[in-house]
N, C-alpha and C positions, 0 to 999 in steps of 0.2 A: 505494500498501500505506499502510496506518495506520500510528501510530507503537506500537499494539499487536502488529500484526502485525510489525513489526519484532524488537518485544523477544520474541514466539514465536518466529521464525525462528534470533533467538541464542541462545535457550535450545534449541531442535532441535538446531544445531551443536556448542552446549557438550556435550550429553549425547551425542552421538554421538561427539566426540571422548573424554571421558569412558568410555562405552564402551570405545572402542577402546585407548585408554588403560590402564583396568583387565584387558582382555584379555591384552594383551603385558607388564604388571607380575605378572601371574599365572603367565604362563609364565618369565617374568624369576627369580621367586622362589625356582622349585621350582629352579634352577643356583645360586641364592644357599644354599638349604637344606642341598642336598646338599655344597657345598663347607664349610659349618659341620658338617656332619654326618663329612666327612671331616678336617676338622681336630680333630674332637672323637676321632674313633679315631686318629690319631698322636699326642693329647694323652695318651690313656687307654695306648697303646702304649708311650708318652716314659715317662712316668711309672711303669710297671713296669719299665722296664730299666737308668734314667738312676741314680734315685733310690737310689746306695750310696755306702758311704764313700770308694771306692776312684773315682767318677768327679767331676770337677771340671768346673765351668761357669761360664763367665764372670758379672759381675753383672747385665749386661741378660738374660742367659736365665734367670736364679733369678727373677728379676720376673716376666717371662715365665710359669715356671713356675708360679710363685705364683699368679697370676692364673687361669692353667688349672687348678689343685688347686680352687680355689674352684668354678671353672664346672662340673667335673665331681665334686664332691662325693656326690653322689646315688650313684655308680659306682663310686669307689674309697676304699678305705679306709688311713690312711698309718701303717704303725705305728712307734713309738716311737722306735726307731732309725734310720730313717728322716726321722722328725721333727727328731732330735737332726742331724743331717749338713743339713738343708736350713735350719732355721729358725733357726741361729745364725751366720749371716752376716750381712754390715754392710746390703746391700739388704734383706734381713728387716726389719731393723731399723726402717730408714725406710718401707717397707710397712706395718708395725707403726703406727706412730705414724700412717700415713693413716686407719688403720681407727678407733685409738683416737679419733681427731677425729670421724670420723662415725659412731661409734656415737651421740652424742649430737646428732644435726641433726633437724632438723624435719620430715624427709621417714623415715617408718615403713618403706621399702622399703631405703632407704642404712642405716639403723639397722639394719636384718634384717639386710642384707649382711656389715656390720660385724661384728654377732655372730658370724655363721656363720665369718667369716673368722679373729676372733679365735679362736672353738673350736678351730679348727684347730691354731692357732699354739700356744696353749695354754700360753703363759707366764705369769710371775707377773703382770705388767703388766695384759696382756689379762685374767686373774681378775676383778682386782680393778676393773677398770674394767666386766665385764661385771655384776659384782656391784653397783656403786654404781647403774648404768644400771636393773638390774632395782629397786632399792628407789624409785626416782626414777620409774618410768614407770607410769602411770594405767592404760593399757589393757591390760586381760587377756590379750587375745590376742597382744598384743606380750611382753607379760611372759611367758607360756608359751615361747617362741620364746627368749627371753633366759636360762630356768629352764632347759630345754634345751642350750642352751650348753653351760653352768656343769656340767650332767649329761655332755655329751660330753667337757669337761677332764678331769673326775673328781676333781677335787682335795677331797678330804674339808671342807675350811677353808671352802666354799663351803656349807656344809649350813645356817649360823647365817644367813647372808642368805639362801639358800631361805627358812626358817623364816619370818623377818621378813616375807617376801613374802606368808607365807598370810594376815596382819593384815588384816582387812578385805576380801579375796577371796570371790568368790561360790563355791560348790559345785563347779561347773563347773572353775573356775583349783586349786582345794584338793585335789580327788579324783585330780588328773592330777600334781600337783608333788609329794604325797606319794609317790607310787610313783617319782618321779624320787631324793627324797632317800632313798628306800630300795633304790635301786641301785647308790650310792656302797658302795665297797669296807668303810669302816669307818666306817658311819654311824650305828652304836649308840655309837661312843667319843665320838661330837659331839653326843650327847644326855644333857646333865647330868643330875644327879639334882632341880634347881631346876625342870626340866620336869615331872616326875611333881607337882609339888603345883598346878600352873597350875590356874586354873579359868577359861581361854581355849578356847573351842569351838574352834578351830582348832587346838591344841596334843593336846588330848585327840584329834582325829580322827588325827592324826597318829599319836601313840603306840597307835592303836588297829589302825591300818594295820601299824606297823611290827609290833605284837606278833602278825599273822597270818602274817607271815614268817619271823622272826625268835626261835627259842625262846630264852627270858630269862626267869629269877626274877623281876626285878623287873617286866617287861611282864606275865607273866604274872599277878601279883599287883594290877596294875595294872587292869586288862581285869576282873580278877573283884572288884574293888572298884567298879568301874564297872555292872555290872549290878546289885550288892549294894546299892550307896546312891542310886542317882542318881531311881529312882523318887520317892525322899522329895523329892529336890531339884527333880525337874520338877514337882512341884507345888507348892513353895514357888514357882519361878520362872512359872508358870501366873499365879497371884494376882498377883504384880509385873507382868508385862506390859500390864492395865489402864491403869497411869499412864503407857504411853507411847505419844509420839504415833504413831499409824500409818502416815502419809504417810511422812513424816518417813522412821522406822525401815524402811522396806521399801526405799524408793529407796535408801538409804545401805548395804542390805546387798548389793544388786546392783552398786554401783560407781558409779551414774548420775553425770552430773556436772549434770545439774539439780538434784540434791539439797543443791548448797551451800549455795542459802539456806538451806531449809527447815533445813538441818544449822545454821546459824547461829542461827534462831531456836529450836532445840529446847533448852528449859529446863533438861536433864541437862548441854547441852555444857560440857566443861571452858573457862573463858577462858583457862588457860595452854597447855594440848596443843593440837597441829596438829589442825583440825578433823577429816580423815579419819582420825585414827592415835591420837585421843581416848581412852584406855583405859577410862576410867569408862563414856563414853558408851557405846564398843563391846558392854562387857559388858552394860548396861543394855539395848543394841539388841538384841543376842543372845536377851536373855528372851520378847523377843517373838515369838519363832522356837523358842521351847524345847522345846514340845511332838513337832514334828517332827527339830528336830535332835537332842536327844539320843533320842528314842526310834528314830532310825536309829544312833547311837553304839551305844546298847546291845544293838540289834539283831547291828551290825557284831562289837562287843566277844563276844558270843555267838558268833558263827561263826566265830570267831577261838578261841574255845575250844573248839568242834568238832572244827575244826579240827588242833589242837595235844594240846590236852590232853580231849579226851572223858571222862576220866575225871571230873575236874572236877564235870563238868555230870548226874554221876548221884547229886549231894545232893536233897533235899528242896527245898531252898531253890529250884532252878533247875526242877525235874520241878514245883513246886505254885506256879510263880513267878504274878503276876498278869497279867502280860503274855501271850495267848495263842500268839505269835509266839515269844516266847523260850524259853517252854513247850515248843512243836513242837520246836523246835532241840533242846531237852536231850534231848526223847523220844526223837527219831530218833539221836542220838548212840550211845544204850544199844545200838544194834545194834554198834556199833564194836568192841567186847569182847566176847571169848566167854565170859563169866560167867553162872552158872546165876540167879544174883541177877537180873541186866541181863533175860535171857530170863523171868524171873516176872515181872517190872516190866513188859516190853513186852506180855506177856501182859492185864495188868491195866488198862494203858492202850488197848489193842486193843478193848476193850470200853467204854472213854467214847468218846460221839461227839465232844467238842471234841477228844482226842488221837489219836483213830484212823487219821487218816491220816498222821501223822508214826508211828505204832508200826508199823502198816503198812510205810512206808519202814524203818525200825529193823530190824524182822523178817525182812525181805528180804533186806537186807543182811546178817545174820546168818546165811542159811542160804545164802547164796550163796559166802561166804568162809569159811564152815564147817560143813560138811556133816553133821558129828555131830548136828549142833541138828535135821535132818529128822525123825528118828524122836520125838525129844523132841515136835517140833510137832504129827506126828500123833497120840501118843497124847493131846497138850491138845484136838487137834480131836475124839478119839472120846469124851473124859468132858465135853464143854461143849454146853451147850443154846444156844438164842437167837441172839442179835443176835453175840456169840462164835462161836459155830458157824461162822455164813455168812462171819464176817472170816476166821477160820481157814482155813477154804476158800478165801477168794481170795488167801490168800496162799501158800498150796501149790499152787494154779494155776500158779505160775511155776518149780514144780517138776515140771511135770504128765510129763515124760520119766519120772522117779523115781517118781512114784505108779505110773503105769502100767505101769511094767514089775514092779513087786508083785502085778500081777493074776496072773501065773502064779507065785508065790509061798505062804508058809504065811499073807501078809498078805492074801491075794485080799480079803476080805469088809472088811477097813480100806480098803482102795484102791478097790473097789467102793462103800463108803460116800461117801468124798470127791468121786470122779468122779460119782455121782448128785446131790450138793448143789451142783457144779459147775456142772451143765448145770438143776437146775433156778433156779440165780442166774444163768442166761443168758450164764457164761464155758465158751462152746462151742470160740470160734476157735482156741485151742492144741489142742482133744482132735482137732478137723477138721485141724487142719495135720500132726498127727500121724501120722494116719491116711492124710493123703495120701505120706507121706514114707516110712511105716513097710513093713518086707520081712519082719517074723517074723510068720508066719500065726497063730501062737497067739493072741500078741496081739491082730492083728486078731479073730480068733472073739469073745474075751473081750469088746471094744470094741463089737462089733455086740451081742452079746446084751445088754449094757448098754445101748446108744442106743434099738436097735428099740423095745421095749416102749414107750419114749416118745414116740416119732415122733407119735402119735395127739392125746394131750392138749400135745403144746410145738409150738406153730408155730414160735417163734424156730427151736428145733433142724430142725425139718422144711425149713425154708427155707434155711437156712445148710447144712444138705447138700445141698440140690436145689441150689445155685447153685455149691458148692465144691469136691464131690466128684466122683473119675471115676468114671465110668458104670460101672466094674464093682463100685464099692463100692456103688453107686446099688441097682444090681440085688440084691445082697444084701439091702439092706435093705428091698426093695420099693417104693422110690421112682421117680419119672421127674424126668428134667431139669426145672430150673425156667428160662425167660429173665428176663431181667432187663427189670423194668418201668419206664418212663419216668414222672415223675411229672409232672403236668397245671401249666403253667407259663405258661398264660395271662394275659397282662397286659391290666389293663384301662383303658379310656380315661380320662385325665382331662379330665374335661369343664372345670373352671375354667380349666386350663392352654389348652384350645382356645380359650375364650371370649376369653382372652388373646392368642392367637395372631391371631384374627382382628379384633382390634383392632389389631394390628401390622401384617397384611397392610392396614388401611383406612389407617393411617398411612403405609405404603409406597406406595401406590397413589394418595393425593390430596396427596400431600409436593410433589410436582412442579405438579399443577395450580394447588393453591393459591399457591406461589410466582409462577406464571404471570399467576392472577389479581390479587393483591397487586402486581404491577408493572406490570403494563398494564389494570388496571380501567379507567381511562377512555374507551380506545377500543374495548375489547370488544364494546360494543354497537354500534357505527359499522361493524362489519367482517361479511361473511357468513360461515358454516359453515366454508366453505374455507378461506378465510384466516386464519379463527382455528386451525384445523386446523394449518394450513402453520406460522403463529406460533408455536405451542405447540411444535410437534416442532420448530422452531430453539430455541427456549429451551431446550426438553427438552436438547437435545444439546448445546447449549453449558453448561449447567447440570451435565451428568452429566460432561463433560468437565473442568471443573472440582473435581466430587467425584472422580473417577478422578487428580485429580494432588493432591487434599489426602490421601485413601488413600496414596498411593505417597509423599507426603512426611511421612507419619509411619512410612513402614518405613524412610527415609530416616534419618530421627530414631531412630529404634530403631537400625537399623543401627551408626550413629555411635556408640552408646552401647554396643553388641554391639562393636565396637572397642576401646573403653575398657575394657570387659568383659573381654576375652581378653588385653590387655596387664595386668591388672591380674594376672587369676587365671597366667597364666604366669609372673610374678615371683614371685607367691606360691609355687605349685608349684617353680620352681626351689632356692628358698629354703629347702625343706625337704630335710635328709636323710635319706636312707632307712631308717638305721637310727631313725628320731625316729619310723616308725609302729610298729614293734615294740615299741615299750616299753609297759608293762603300762599299760592304763586311756588309752592315748594317743588310739585309737580304738574307737569303739564295737563291741561284739560284732553278725554280721548274719545273720538267718536268709533264705535267698535261699528266694522262694517262686515256683515256676513252676507256672501253671496249664495242664493238658495236655487239649486236646479232639482227639481221632483226630491223634494227631502219632506215627503210629506209625512215619513215614519219618524224622524228625528228632530223636525225644526221646533218644535214644542218643548220638547225636555232641552235640546242648545238651546232656544232665545230664555228659558226660565234659568239656566246656568249663569248666561250673559248678562243678563239686567240684575241678576243677584250679584255681582262681582264685588270684592271688597277693593274700593278706588273713592277717592275725594271728588270726582268730577266726570262722568262718562256716561253717554248715550248709546241707543243701539239702533241701526239703521241694518235692517234688513231687507236684500234687492233680491226681488221672486223674478230671474230671469227666464220669463215665459215658459213656465214649468207645464209640463204636460199630465201632471197629476194633478191632485187637491191642495198643495202646497199654499197657495196663498187663500184658500177657503178655511185651511186649519187656521193660519193664523186669525182670519177677519174673524171669525165664528170663536176663539178660545180666550182673544184679545178685545172681542166687540169693539173694533176699530169700523172709521166712517172712514170714506175718502173724500179728501178736501184738496183745497185749491193752497197749497202749499210752498210757499214762497224760497227758491232759490237762484242761485246764480250758477250759469252752464259755461263753468269755466273751461271744462274738459268735452270732448266732443263724445257722444256715445250715441247707441240705438234710442228710439223715440220712448220715454216715460208713460205708461197709460194711465198711472194712477199714481198717489201718493195715499198712505193710509194713517191715521192717530187715532189716539184717544186723549181726550183732557186730564184724565184721571192717572195716564201713564205719559206723562210729558218726555220721558226721556226714553221712548220708543219710537220709530219711523219706521213705517214697512212701505218700501217704494216696489210697483210693479212694472216691469219693462218688456218690449221686445227683445227675445233672443239674441245676445250677442255674442255669449262669451263671458270665461271670467274675468279678465281683462276690463272690457267694455264694462261689465257690471260693477268692476270695481270705480272703475272711472264714474259712472254715476252714482255711487254711494258718496264717493268723494265731493262730488257738485252738492248733494243733498246734506252733508254733514256739516256740523258747524264750530267744532273743536278744534284746539292747536295742534293735537296730533291724533291718527286714527290709526287702526287695529285692524288689521286685514287677518280674516280668520275664515274657513270653510264653515257652512252653515253644519254640516255635520259632525262636527267638532264640541269638544269640551273644554271650557279653559276650569283650572285649580281657583280655587273662589281668591286666592292671594297672586295669581300667575300676574295678573297686568301690571298690580304693584310692584311685584320683583323686576321685571321687567323697566318698569318707566323707573325705578329706583338707581337704574344705571345709568339716567341723564346727571347724575347728582356727584358722579364719581372722576370727571377728567376734567372738567371746568373749558372744556369745548363743546361745540353744537354735536348733538348726534343725531343724523337727519334719520337713521335707520336702527332699531335693535331687533333682537327676535328671541326665543325659548326654544324649548325641546317640544319635541311631538313624539308621541307613544301611543302604539295601538291600542285601542281601545274594546279589541274583540279580546273577549274573556271576563271583562267587567263587568258589574252589574250596577248600573245606573236607573234611580229614582228621582224624578221630578225633576232632572236636569243635574244632580248631582251624582256624583262617584260612590256609591255605597263599599264596593268591596274593587279593589283591585287584583285582578290575576294573569295570569300567560295564557295565551288563547291554545285553546282544545285544537283546535285547527291546524295541521303540521304547517302550511304555505304560510299561515299567521305567525306562526311563532316565528318561521324565517326572518320575517319580516322584523319583528321583535328585535332581533340580535343585530338586522343590519340598520334600525333607527338608530340605536344605540352607540353602534359603532361611528355610524355617521356623525349623529351630533358630539358624543361626546369624545372623540377622538379626531373631527375633522374642521368641525365648526368652532369648538372653544379653542381649538390651537390655530387657528386660522384669526381669531376674534386675537389673541395674545400679540400676533404680529400684527395688527392692527390693516387686516388685509381679507377680512371677511366678505366673501362676495355674492353669499345666498340667506337668504333670511325664508324659510320657509311658507309657500303661501298660505299652510294651514295656522300661522299664527306668527305674523308680523308686525312691528309697531313703526310708523312712518312720521316725517315731522310733514302735515299739508301742505304748509308754503312750498318745500324744497320742492315735493312731487308736482306740483303745478308749474313748479319754474321750468321742471325737467321734460313737461308735456304729458305727465301722467304714464298709466300703463299703455304698452306697446299694442294699438289695434289700427284696424286698418282705417278708421275714421279720424287718427291723431294725426300729428304734424308730420311725423312720418311716413303714413299709409301703409302700414303692414301689419299683422299680424304675428302673434307668436304663442308657443302652448307653454314655452317657459318665461311666463311672466314675472316669476317672482324673483329670479335670479337676474333675470336682465334688467328690472328697475332698480334695483341695488347696486349693479356694475354702473349703469346710466349717471346715477346718484354722485359714486365714486367719481366717476369721470367728469364730472359737473364740477365736483368739489374741488378736484385738483386744477383743472383748469380756470377756476377762479381763485387758485392759490389761498381757498379757505381753510383753516384749522379744520380738522373732521373726525369723529369715531363712529364707526359702526359697529355694536358692539352688541353680546351674545349674554344670555342670562341664564348660567345653568342650572339655577335652580326654581324656574319656571315651566311648567308644565301645561301641556296641550295635548289630549287624548282624542284621535279621530281611527274613525273605522278605515282597515285595508283590506284590502278584496284578499276573497279565501277562494277563488276558482283560477286556475292557471290560464287560462284564455284571460279574464281579465288584468290577471299581474302583467300579462304579456303586452297588453296596450299599453298601460301605463309605463313599461319601461319604455316601450315606442316612444310614448308621447315625450318623457323626459330626455332621451338620447336624441329626439330631433329638437327638442326647445334648445340643449345645450349647442346644436350644429347651428343652430338659428344665433345664439348669444355669440358664438365665436365668431362667426362670419362678420355679423353686425358691427361685433368692435373689435375686429380685428388691428384696426390701429393701436390700439393698446397694448397689444402682445410684443415682449422684447423691448418695450420703448420706457426708458430709463426716467422718461418726463413724468411718466405715471407712480413711482415709486415702489414701492413692492408690489402693490397690484400690478404694474408694468411688466416688474424683473422677474417676478414670481408667482405672484398666484393666477393670471391669467395663462402665462406656458403652461404651469404646471395643469390647468385644465385641459388646456389643448393635448397636452401630449400625453396623460395619463388617465384622464377621462375623456377623452373622446376619442382620441387617436388609439389608446390602450387597448380597448375589446379588439380592434380592428388586429392588434399583435397578438393578443391573447388568441383568437380566432386558429391564427394560424399556426402559434404552439404547438393545441392542443391535436392537428393536422398531423404536426410533424411527430408529437410523439405516438401517435397513433402509426407513423410510417417507421419509424425508429423500431416499434416493437415488432412489425411486419421483417424488416429487414435484420431484423435479429442485432442491432449495435447500440438497443437502451442497454448498457453497462447498468452493474451495480451502482458507480459513482454518480453517472448521469441521473439515473433514478433517484439516489439520496439528495443530489442538489435540486431537482425538480420538485423532489418534497419538501425540501427545508425552507425554499425558496417559494411555492405554490399554497404549500397548506401549513407547515408546523407554524411559519412565521404569522399565517393567517390566523389559527387556532388562537394565539399568544395576543394577538391584536384584539378579536374580539372580547375574550375574558378579561383583559384588561379593560377595555371598554364598560363591561359588565361593572367590574369592582371600580371603575371611575363612577359610574353612574349614582353607585351607593357608597360613594365615600360618607357623603352626609346623610341623605335620606334613604331610608328603606322602603323600597317599592314592593317588594317578594319576598312570603316565607322562605323556607328550605328549600320545600317541595318543589313551589315553582324554579327555584336557583339551579336547584339541580336539573332541571327540564332544559332551562336557558343555557347551562353551559353545556348539555350534551346536544343541544342544536347547533351551538357552537363550534362542536367540535364534527357534527355530522355536516354543516353546512358547507365546509371545503370540500367534500368527496362528490362531488355532483352539483348540488344546487346552485353554489357560487359560478359554475363555469356553464350552468344552464342560464343565469341571468347575465352573465357573459355574452352567451351566445345569442340571447335578446339584443341587449345593447349594440352589438354589433350589426345586428339585421335592421334595428331601429335606426344606425344611420344608413343604410341604405335605402330604408322607406321613405326616410327623409328627402330623397331626389326623385320619388314621385310623388302622385298628387295627393294634396295633404288630407287627412282624413277626419279633421276636426278634434275636437275635446277626448270622445270615446269616452266617457265618465262610466264607471262601470256600478251596475244595481246593490243598491246601500239593503241592510237587513235589517237595521237599527238598532239602537240599544241597549234594549233590555232582551237578554237569552237567558240561557240558563247559569244559575249560579252557580261562579266557579269556587274553588278550594282555595281561599286566598286571605291575605291580610285585609282586614280594614282599612279604608285610607283614614281612618282616625287614629289608627298605629302610625300613622308616615313622620317621620321625624324631621321638621327642619332645623337645623342646628346652625 
């Protein structure tokens, strides 16, 4: 046996031992986590029972209790009396000294943990130390933790330090800390008169935020002055901006360390003051951004006036303001006061195109809060003409019940005129909805008499009636039931992409022959064809084995980074107190968008789950993508929804919306019904209808754990830079028991194909995505569970569809969008992070039939090919950082072309066996590279998944380990064959989404651990 064979044998033995060790430690880790969970429960019990003035503890027990309080600070709140009892003993003082020393450690986790501990102790020395650390800290994410610690202590004397920390900080930090300052009980007493004369943008923003919360004469006058005088100041500042060095100022605003040298070279820098806190430089620097900063400030000041002092905005100064956004706020605010003067002004501004929308909103609010203005509006409608006549009809459409009721009174002719106008304008939704629910025969007859004569000339009215009215009413109108027509969505072949794919196939097929020719060129001519074939097959198998080893080595490196990432994220999660998440502006507001296509069996369970998530500010937008089953009817019946004229702005193109359904008693639920356009088109429609800062894309057949959204959104606090996209885990729900939208029991699927996918999903998420996240090169956020910043998505054109600006469809919309976001951020030179939460879990149904799984893998591979071609400019392009030189090449070589290599490898192994040249050494090399390393990675991924959480009991863990082993002897090779076939299929006519049929969540109860036993440490 050669030396190389000896090394190979040693490697095989090592990985066999490592796999066995990983299996054992995976099982032992369960016991360790269970013990820690039991200790935590005992600690919570101890804290709730023993911290009383009458209870006596030894010094050793007090110190142990303190450490446990820090450990479970997310789950327990210590009252002031309990603090006084525990935190005034001698051991506490020594413990506090330790934390004070750690507060200035070089390790940020030690600093953060010390700050959390000191915030719980809340002593005078602890407060002063945190204030000093806050002013010395340079990283804004860490500064936010320190600011939150001072907020938890709640001493108003800390406000001055918090205000000082605002100087030189970027808006991400300032907006959050302003709300922390506003949360102090005596915040206004610490804001002296000197602040009102400050010209610093940080102070002005703070005062405006305070003015929106605290009614105060001084703050009122201050924000009035801002709106009145700032336009002149902005004009002056913009002229000064041309004098500043742009690059220097840009970096300094965002607090980047790289700006130090540029800052020192700035001609406006003070020679005496500290570089970063030079007041003169900062003021000049801020002028460079005066247009956006001051405009935002004026708008926020105007919004504060509308909230607390709407009567101030009725002055001509605001109603005729040069800034259209401020003017619109002022016009809208007229609807807050039941005044005839305000009513007249609203009618005047309703006729003006620039203020019509704001006047509409103000007038609608006035009518909803003061019904005595409805007759006045009707009278104005009767005596109006032209555009005002139409817009008043639109306003009155929101009081359609009141108008229709007048049909049987003395105002019959007026009511009929309004209804006729609404029908001509196309506002027929509410009329039809009224007819559907109406029980008054006389009103029904009057409405039919109005509608019937207009059916012949009004195609929209006839279509809406034919689609939505019951058969009995259709018979009275002389109409027949209409069936929904599906739009023609035939996708076109991309000839450029096909030519590119032919080139890829040529490279994949010729790669190994070229290597053979290069290596053995001198003796090729001396050998016969059969001998050359044997040598080629032999060389191919060796090269393929090394290729497999290279792929698995990359997975091992990613697995190593994944474990580092989990360790980091787990620490960051433990260091956050639960109260931090629910403070104003701390976490972004989120719209959950759930596309639904034929989800009748699972839609109610999923909707209930999403509505009951633990999150401070979220809404649910379910978009029915032209389902052919009873998905929409199921939602309407269960939630008692009514079709409404829901206002929204179409910022992204999509197929037509048929109707929007709401229920006033469930204000955070909106159901959209639209023509079938595919998942990407459906998400674009949901983005248009949504109203929050971020949106979470989730499949309607998926369930989120109650705190999953909280865990993903919490990542926005950890890096101090923009997070345009974030993701979480997706696990198969097959085998789990679900009741009323909650997972009652977690279990491994009994069906073997679904169980194989469980192992695949764990390997993909725990090994791949967490590793790429650690390198800040994550390019995939699962379509089943992803969080995106709405404005950034709109900027890049939304999801890729044939109706988008790029005029092309893709079935890999999740990865493509992330790649486009990252590309846009790089090209704009904006610092960003696309991150991934290891402990945020989404559960979704996976296919249990080979045919369905095969179609899914075809679709995935086709989507990958499309993305690689569309963004081929990024591949090996150093301009795009690690994404261009590492992540994109990886997906091209190993994920897209890799299956083509693997198929050839399987064929060559078969030929080698036929030729009888498959030696023991080559077989061992192939076994090591293709099987053994794969088994080790799968088991390590399972161990990584359960590093902090227990998902499965011992029996299910054994089944998963067995599946991880069996997977490498056939199924994995089969899946690779499907991926290669998917590559070829991508060159043929597109087949659409081809979604598999769902069984639904509720099935046989598995033998598994209850979700109540899941431990999140």
